[in-house]
C-alpha positions in Angstrom: -11.2 -39.6 21.6 -9.0 -36.7 21.0 -5.5 -37.4 19.6 -2.9 -34.8 20.3 0.8 -34.5 19.8 3.0 -34.2 22.8 5.2 -31.9 20.7 4.3 -28.3 21.1 5.0 -25.5 18.7 8.2 -23.7 19.6 7.4 -20.5 21.5 7.7 -17.3 19.5 10.2 -14.8 20.7 8.8 -11.7 22.4 11.0 -9.6 20.1 9.2 -10.8 17.0 5.8 -10.3 18.7 6.7 -6.8 19.7 8.5 -5.9 16.5 5.9 -6.9 13.9 3.3 -4.3 15.0 5.9 -1.6 14.7 7.0 -2.8 11.2 3.3 -2.6 10.2 3.2 1.0 11.6 6.3 2.0 9.8 4.9 0.5 6.6 1.7 2.5 7.1 3.7 5.8 7.6 5.9 5.2 4.5 2.9 4.4 2.3 1.0 7.4 3.8 3.9 9.8 3.1 4.3 8.6 -0.5 0.6 8.8 -1.2 0.1 12.2 0.3 3.1 13.6 -1.5 2.0 12.1 -4.8 -1.6 13.3 -4.4 -0.5 16.8 -3.2 1.8 17.1 -6.2 -1.1 16.5 -8.6 -4.1 18.1 -6.8 -3.1 21.7 -7.6 -2.8 21.0 -11.3 -5.7 18.6 -12.2 -5.2 19.3 -16.0 -1.7 17.9 -15.8 -3.0 14.9 -13.8 -5.5 14.1 -16.5 -2.9 14.6 -19.2 -0.6 12.2 -17.3 -3.3 9.5 -17.2 -4.0 10.0 -20.9 -0.3 9.6 -21.7 -0.6 5.9 -20.7 -3.0 5.4 -23.6 -4.8 2.7 -21.6 -8.2 4.3 -20.9 -10.7 6.2 -23.0 -10.4 9.9 -22.7 -13.6 10.3 -20.6 -12.5 7.7 -18.1 -8.9 9.0 -18.1 -10.3 12.4 -17.1 -12.3 10.9 -14.2 -9.2 9.0 -13.0 -7.0 12.1 -13.5 -9.2 14.3 -11.3 -10.1 11.6 -8.8 -6.7 9.9 -8.2 -5.0 12.8 -6.3 -8.0 13.0 -3.9 -8.0 9.2 -3.4 -4.2 9.2 -2.7 -4.5 12.0 -0.1 -7.6 10.4 1.6 -5.9 6.9 1.7 -2.7 8.5 3.0 -4.5 10.3 5.8 -6.3 7.1 6.8 -3.0 5.2 6.9 -1.4 8.0 9.0 -4.1 7.9 11.7 -4.7 4.1 11.4 -8.4 4.3 10.6 -9.9 1.7 8.4 -6.4 0.4 8.1 -7.1 -2.9 6.4 -9.4 -1.2 3.8 -6.8 1.5 3.1 -4.2 -1.2 2.8 -6.3 -3.1 0.2 -6.8 0.1 -1.8 -3.1 0.9 -1.6 -2.2 -2.6 -2.8 -4.6 -2.3 -5.7 -3.3 1.1 -6.7 0.4 0.0 -6.6 -0.5 -3.1 -8.7 -2.3 -0.9 -11.2 0.7 1.5 -11.3 3.2 -1.4 -11.9 1.0 -2.9 -14.6 0.5 0.6 -16.2 4.2 1.4 -16.2 5.2 -2.0 -17.5 2.6 -1.7 -20.3 4.0 1.7 -21.4 7.5 0.3 -21.3 6.5 -2.8 -23.3 4.7 -0.6 -25.9 7.7 1.6 -26.3 6.0 4.8 -25.2 8.3 7.5 -23.7 6.5 9.2 -20.9 7.1 10.4 -17.3 5.0 8.1 -15.0 3.3 11.2 -13.6 3.4 9.6 -10.2 4.2 12.9 -8.4 2.8 15.3 -11.0 4.5 16.4 -14.2 1.8 15.8 -16.8 3.3 12.6 -18.4 5.6 14.4 -20.8 9.3 14.0 -20.7 11.6 16.9 -21.3 14.0 17.0 -24.3 16.8 14.5 -23.9 15.3 12.9 -20.8 15.1 9.1 -20.7 12.3 7.3 -18.8 13.1 5.4 -15.6 10.6 2.7 -16.0 12.6 0.0 -14.1 13.1 2.3 -11.1 9.4 3.3 -11.1 8.4 -0.4 -11.3 10.8 -1.4 -8.5 9.6 1.6 -6.3 5.9 0.7 -6.8 6.6 -3.0 -6.2 8.3 -2.2 -2.9 5.3 -0.1 -2.0 3.0 -3.0 -3.0 4.9 -5.2 -0.5 4.5 -2.6 2.2 0.8 -2.5 1.4 0.5 -6.3 1.8 2.2 -6.0 5.2 -0.3 -3.3 6.3 -3.3 -5.3 4.9 -2.2 -8.6 6.5 -1.1 -7.3 9.9 -3.4 -4.3 10.3 -3.6 -2.0 12.2 -0.2 -1.9 13.9 0.6 0.5 16.7 -0.7 4.1 17.1 -3.9 3.4 15.2 -7.4 4.8 15.7 -8.7 1.3 14.7 -7.4 0.0 18.0 -8.6 3.0 20.1 -12.1 2.8 18.6 -12.3 -0.9 19.0 -12.3 -1.6 15.2 -9.3 -3.9 15.4 -9.6 -7.5 16.5 -9.1 -8.0 20.2 -6.5 -10.7 19.7 -3.7 -9.4 17.6 -3.0 -11.4 14.4 0.7 -11.5 15.2 0.1 -14.4 17.6 -1.5 -16.5 14.9 1.4 -16.7 12.4 3.8 -18.8 14.5 1.4 -21.0 16.4 1.9 -19.2 19.7 -0.2 -21.2 22.1 1.3 -20.1 25.4 -2.1 -19.0 26.8 -4.0 -22.1 25.8 -4.6 -25.0 28.2 -2.9 -28.2 27.2 -5.3 -30.7 25.6 -5.6 -34.2 26.9 
């Protein structure tokens, strides 16, 4: 015996269903732009990138060098994957992880009273004379990017994505799952 409720979930508006994939796509593009610009600003001066990572005083020098050299490449590769929508969910998870690490790193520097430039877009981690750090702004920016990364990860791939064209995205879009949209299902008796 199957017991069902006669009350059905309210139908989800078509506007929400058609808007969410575009919000995901816009989030992908914003993240991609930030990551590509950040990586590009550091890739031409790897010594400054390493110096910036060392300025955080969180990693041993040998590991800081690996991160300093590798981070710009990772940022550019993930940015390109987000632009084209390939391996979108994986790129989203990596982006979320990076943003969380950046927020924790900046908060740690702030809490320990260090005075550095975040080095997010290059710069080598040193502040110029008379320049004050903007840790709160850096943390808020990276927190916002973290939220966009969660959107991309949760609702991947969005529109204009190679994942969809190559059949790497689920056939049924996840947007229908979040509001209990059962319009296509047969009623149960």
